[in-house]
N, C-alpha and C positions, 0 to 999 in steps of 0.2 A: 164476882162469880169465878173469874178466871183463876184467881189466886187459890180459891178453894179447890178448883178442879186440878190444878198443878199438885196440890197437897195430896189429894185423893189418888192421883196417878202415881205419885212417888211412893205412897204406901202400897199400892198394888204391885209396883215394880219389885218390891222386896220379896214377893212371892215367886218371882221368875226362877226357873231352874238354872243351875249352873253355878260355877264359882267365879266370882268377880264382882265388880261394882256395877250397879244398875244405873241406867239413865233413860230419860224421856226426851225426845227431840221432836219439834214441829218444824216442818220445812214447807215453804211455798213452792209449788211445782210450776213449771213453765206454762201449764194450762190454766193457771190461776187458782187451782184447787190446792188444798193443804194436805200434807201427809204427816201423821203423828206416828212415831215409832217408839218402841220400848226395846232397849238393848241390855245385854249383859256384857260388860267390857272385860275381856280376859286380861289378866294382869301379867301373863307370861310373854307378852309381846306379840300375841297372835291376832290382835285386833279385837273385834267385837262380834257377837252372835246376835242377830236380830231375832227377837222372840215374838213380837207382835207388831202389826201395822194396821192403820185404818186411814181412810181418806174422807174428806169432807169439803164443802164449799167455803167454809170459814175455819179459822184456827180453832174456835170453840167447838164447832161441829166435829172436826177431826178428833179432837181430844175426847169428846163425849163418846164417839164411836170406838176409840181405843179403850176407854174405860169399860165399855160394854164387852169388848172382846177379852180384856184382861179378867173380867169377872166371870168369864165362861159363857157369855152370850145370854145372861139372865136379864 
């Protein structure tokens, strides 16, 4: 299930606005929750622009919440 979810998120990241490469990152927070973020990485050396973020009690929950956010809340 996680592999399919990564693939779906990667596809949704292609729709993000801006010029640059897209990435999805999941980070475990100090509180024990997980934060999933979608970024557009600017290739001119300016870093990245965070486009969407979602939190959840597990890696999968955070990724599912991010998927919902990237789909426009549907």
